[in-house]
C-alpha positions in Angstrom: -21.6 -11.6 -16.7 -18.0 -12.4 -16.4 -18.0 -14.9 -13.9 -13.5 -15.3 -13.2 -11.8 -18.5 -12.4 -9.1 -18.7 -9.9 -6.8 -21.4 -9.2 -5.8 -22.2 -5.6 -1.5 -22.3 -6.2 0.7 -22.0 -3.2 1.7 -19.3 -5.0 -1.4 -17.1 -4.2 -3.0 -19.4 -1.1 -4.9 -17.1 0.8 -3.2 -18.3 4.1 -0.3 -16.5 2.1 -1.9 -13.4 1.3 -4.7 -13.2 3.5 -5.9 -14.3 6.8 -8.5 -15.5 5.3 -9.2 -19.8 5.8 -8.9 -21.1 3.2 -11.8 -23.5 3.5 -14.3 -20.3 4.2 -12.4 -18.9 0.2 -13.4 -22.1 -0.9 -17.3 -21.3 0.3 -17.8 -18.2 -1.0 -16.1 -18.4 -4.2 -18.9 -21.8 -4.5 -21.3 -19.5 -3.9 -19.8 -16.8 -6.7 -19.9 -19.7 -9.3 -23.9 -20.5 -8.3 -24.3 -16.4 -8.7 -22.9 -16.8 -12.0 -25.6 -18.8 -12.6 -29.3 -17.0 -10.8 -28.1 -14.2 -11.4 -27.4 -13.1 -14.9 -31.0 -12.1 -15.9 -30.9 -8.5 -16.9 -34.7 -7.2 -16.8 -35.2 -5.9 -20.8 -35.4 -2.1 -20.6 -34.9 0.7 -23.5 -30.9 1.6 -24.2 -30.1 4.3 -22.4 -26.0 4.6 -23.3 -25.2 5.1 -26.6 -23.0 1.9 -28.1 -25.7 -0.5 -26.5 -27.5 -1.5 -23.7 -24.3 -3.5 -21.8 -20.6 -2.7 -21.6 -17.5 -4.5 -20.1 -14.9 -2.7 -18.4 -11.2 -4.1 -16.7 -10.6 -3.2 -13.5 -7.0 -2.3 -12.0 -6.9 -1.9 -7.8 -3.5 -0.7 -6.7 -2.4 -0.9 -3.3 -0.6 2.4 -2.1 -0.6 1.6 1.6 3.7 2.3 1.5 5.5 3.0 4.5 7.3 6.4 3.3 3.3 7.4 2.9 2.0 5.6 6.4 4.7 5.4 8.5 2.9 5.5 11.6 2.8 2.0 13.0 3.1 0.4 9.4 2.2 -3.2 10.1 6.1 -4.8 9.1 5.3 -8.6 9.7 1.8 -11.0 12.0 0.7 -9.9 9.4 2.5 -7.8 7.1 0.5 -4.8 5.2 -1.3 -6.4 2.6 -4.4 -6.4 0.6 -7.4 -8.8 0.8 -9.4 -9.9 -2.0 -12.0 -8.2 -3.8 -15.2 -8.2 -3.5 -17.9 -6.6 -6.4 -21.3 -5.9 -7.2 -22.5 -4.9 -10.9 -26.5 -3.2 -9.2 -29.5 -1.0 -9.9 -30.3 1.9 -7.9 -32.4 0.3 -5.2 -29.3 -1.9 -3.9 -25.9 -1.1 -2.2 -23.2 -3.1 -0.5 -22.2 -0.5 1.9 -22.6 3.1 2.2 -21.2 5.8 4.0 -22.7 7.3 6.9 -25.2 4.2 6.9 -24.7 1.1 9.5 -22.8 -1.7 7.8 -24.6 -5.3 7.5 -23.8 -8.6 8.9 -21.9 -9.4 6.1 -19.6 -6.4 5.3 -19.3 -6.8 9.3 -17.2 -10.8 9.1 -15.8 -9.3 5.5 -13.9 -5.7 7.5 -13.1 -7.6 10.4 -12.3 -11.6 9.4 -12.0 -11.2 5.9 -15.0 -13.9 5.8 -17.5 -13.3 2.8 -19.8 -16.2 3.2 -22.7 -14.0 4.9 -22.1 -10.9 2.4 -22.3 -13.6 -0.8 -25.7 -14.5 1.0 -26.7 -10.7 1.1 -25.7 -10.2 -2.2 -27.4 -13.4 -3.4 -31.0 -12.7 -1.6 -31.4 -9.4 -2.9 -30.5 -10.8 -6.7 -33.6 -13.0 -6.2 -35.4 -10.8 -4.1 -35.4 -7.7 -6.9 -33.8 -8.1 -9.3 -31.4 -5.4 -8.2 -28.3 -7.2 -8.5 -27.1 -8.4 -12.1 -23.8 -10.0 -11.5 -20.8 -10.4 -8.9 -17.0 -10.8 -9.4 -13.8 -11.0 -7.5 -9.9 -10.3 -7.9 -7.6 -11.6 -6.2 -5.7 -10.0 -2.8 -2.3 -8.4 -3.1 0.6 -9.6 -1.2 1.8 -6.0 0.5 0.7 -2.7 1.5 1.5 -1.9 -2.7 0.7 -4.1 -5.6 -2.0 -4.7 -8.0 -4.8 -7.1 -9.2 -7.1 -7.0 -11.4 -10.4 -8.5 -12.6 -13.4 -7.7 -15.9 -17.1 -7.3 -15.5 -19.8 -6.7 -17.2 -22.8 -3.4 -16.5 -26.2 -3.6 -18.4 -28.1 -0.1 -18.5 -30.8 -1.2 -15.5 -27.7 -2.3 -13.7 -25.0 -0.1 -14.6 -23.8 1.0 -10.8 -20.8 -0.8 -9.4 -19.8 -1.3 -6.1 -16.9 -3.7 -4.4 -15.2 -3.3 -0.8 -11.4 -4.6 0.4 -10.0 -5.0 3.3 -7.0 -3.5 4.7 -5.0 -6.3 6.4 -4.2 -5.9 9.3 -6.7 -4.0 10.8 -9.8 -3.7 13.5 -12.5 -3.4 10.9 -11.1 -1.1 7.8 -11.2 -1.7 4.4 -11.6 0.7 0.9 -13.7 0.8 -1.7 -16.5 2.1 -4.1 -20.2 2.7 -3.3 -22.5 2.7 -6.2 -20.3 4.5 -9.0 -22.6 5.1 -12.1 -20.5 4.4 -15.2 -23.6 4.8 -17.6 -24.0 9.0 -17.3 -25.5 11.4 -19.7 -26.1 9.0 -21.9 -22.8 7.5 -22.3 -21.2 4.6 -21.5 -17.9 5.8 -19.4 -14.6 5.4 -21.1 -12.0 5.8 -18.6 -12.9 6.4 -14.5 -9.5 6.7 -12.0 -10.5 7.2 -8.2 -8.2 7.4 -5.7 -9.5 5.5 -2.8 -9.1 6.2 1.5 -10.1 4.4 4.7 -13.2 3.4 5.8 -14.6 2.1 9.5 -17.0 -0.4 9.5 -18.1 1.1 12.7 -18.2 -2.6 14.3 -14.7 -3.3 15.9 -13.5 -0.1 18.4 -9.6 -0.7 17.8 -7.2 2.4 17.1 -3.9 0.3 15.8 -3.9 -2.1 12.5 -3.3 -4.6 15.1 -5.5 -4.2 17.7 -7.4 -7.1 19.7 -11.0 -7.3 18.4 -13.4 -5.4 20.5 -17.0 -5.1 19.2 -18.5 -1.7 19.5 -21.5 -2.0 21.4 -23.7 -0.1 20.3 -22.7 0.1 16.8 -21.5 2.9 14.6 -21.8 3.3 11.2 -19.9 3.5 8.2 -17.2 6.6 8.7 -14.3 7.7 6.3 -10.8 7.7 8.4 -8.8 11.1 8.1 -6.1 12.3 9.1 -7.7 14.1 12.3 -10.4 11.8 12.8 -10.5 9.4 15.0 -8.9 12.6 17.0 -6.7 9.9 19.0 -2.6 10.0 19.1 -3.0 6.4 19.3 -4.6 6.2 15.8 -2.4 4.5 13.1 -3.8 7.2 10.3 -3.6 9.8 13.0 -1.4 12.8 11.3 -2.6 15.9 12.7 0.1 17.9 10.4 -1.8 16.9 7.4 -5.0 18.1 6.2 -5.8 15.3 4.5 -4.1 11.8 4.5 -2.3 10.3 0.8 -4.9 8.3 -1.0 -4.1 4.7 0.1 -5.4 3.0 -3.1 -6.1 3.7 -6.6 -8.9 2.3 -9.0 -8.4 2.5 -12.8 -11.8 1.3 -14.9 -11.6 1.2 -18.6 -14.2 0.2 -21.3 -13.1 -3.0 -22.8 -13.7 -2.8 -26.7 -17.0 -5.0 -27.7 -14.4 -7.4 -29.5 -12.2 -8.4 -26.3 -11.9 -11.4 -25.4 -12.5 -11.2 -21.5 -9.4 -13.2 -19.5 -9.2 -14.6 -16.7 -7.8 -11.9 -13.5 -3.6 -11.0 -13.3 -1.9 -12.6 -11.2 -1.6 -9.9 -7.9 2.2 -8.2 -7.9 4.1 -8.7 -4.7 5.3 -5.9 -2.6 8.4 -5.0 -4.1 6.9 -4.4 -7.7 6.4 -0.9 -8.0 3.9 0.0 -10.6 4.4 1.8 -13.7 3.5 4.8 -15.7 2.0 7.6 -13.4 1.7 5.4 -10.3 5.4 6.1 -9.8 5.4 9.6 -8.1 2.6 8.5 -5.9 4.6 5.3 -4.8 7.3 8.1 -3.5 5.1 10.3 -1.2 6.9 11.0 2.2 3.9 11.9 4.6 6.2 13.1 8.0 5.7 11.8 11.1 6.8 13.7 14.1 8.1 12.4 17.3 5.6 11.6 20.1 6.4 11.6 23.8 5.0 9.9 26.8 3.2 12.9 29.7 6.0 13.8 32.6 6.3 11.6 35.2 5.8 12.9 38.3 8.8 15.3 39.9 10.9 13.0 41.7 12.6 14.1 45.2 14.6 17.2 45.8 18.0 16.3 46.0 20.5 19.1 47.2 23.4 20.0 50.0 22.1 21.7 52.9 21.6 25.4 52.7 21.6 25.5 48.9 19.3 24.9 46.8 18.2 21.9 45.7 17.5 20.1 42.2 13.9 18.2 41.5 13.7 15.8 38.3 11.1 14.7 36.6 11.1 12.3 32.5 8.9 11.3 30.2 10.3 8.7 26.7 9.0 8.4 23.2 5.9 7.1 21.9 6.9 7.1 18.3 10.1 8.3 16.8 10.2 11.1 14.0 10.1 9.6 10.0 10.8 11.3 6.7 11.7 14.8 8.1 8.7 14.4 11.1 9.5 17.1 13.9 12.2 16.0 16.2 11.9 14.9 19.5 11.7 17.7 22.6 13.6 17.3 25.8 13.2 14.1 27.6 14.1 15.5 31.2 13.3 18.8 32.7 14.6 19.7 36.2 14.0 22.4 38.1 15.3 24.1 41.5 13.7 23.5 44.8 14.5 23.5 49.2 15.9 20.2 49.7 13.7 17.8 51.7 16.7 15.6 52.9 20.4 17.7 53.4 23.6 15.2 52.1 
């Protein structure tokens, strides 16, 4: 089992990277290292995957949350767009961190809303002790911007060949991205490479529509749902792009099987938000999502003004909610007149 070590230096402190309190991070890191000692006990089974009963992987998470790809209400400050630290688990089929269309646990609620991982770590520990369904946990540092990379390494066994992880979207009400129960042992072989596009999920515990929405608890709690370009179907939704059939991916994860003689190293430092990923990621970083102009409803018609014996004019107005971006539709007229019979002659 690979248990990464982190140094909380000023350059990668949690205060700078996420809205998680340093004290809370130290607490869950302590639990993480405790789990490294208590959960690394794989159940002995016959080999199922060629190449041995275990495999080691490197994980690279790439944030693709840019202002051009997601221009609507893109958070620029207090806090700016960024990603929390990653929490990953290797486990068997009788455990999961989160599942689509199921209720989020209290641990997932606290993590997706506040970035606090203490309760989630206790849930993982309890599952590992109760039914030995969890082999190990690992983490990766936060990403200091909407775009950038962070990485970690982990080990899987034939009985614990599933990978799950979760990363909070910061800022957001209770939104996250992640993977649920990805099996790295398939058809008798350990997968060599896996690359998955990631899309936002709503934990179903907070009712905010926008990245900066205040805390507003969802009562009763709803199930975990994927956020799409048309769901939730509300103009205030930060991911609402009715012209798009599908949202562009907001992130990507790449998994690579490590050679058996590879010596594991410490996780890479997260990249800064102004560093563009290399290779095939460059094309993705240039995605331009058109944002149409959004205007308010019309105001009531005003009074009818005009000279006595002549047609008068009344007027109504509306204002701009969102200016267009990336070649989106221009704003319609903001004023409208119509003829009328004057109420008060002048």
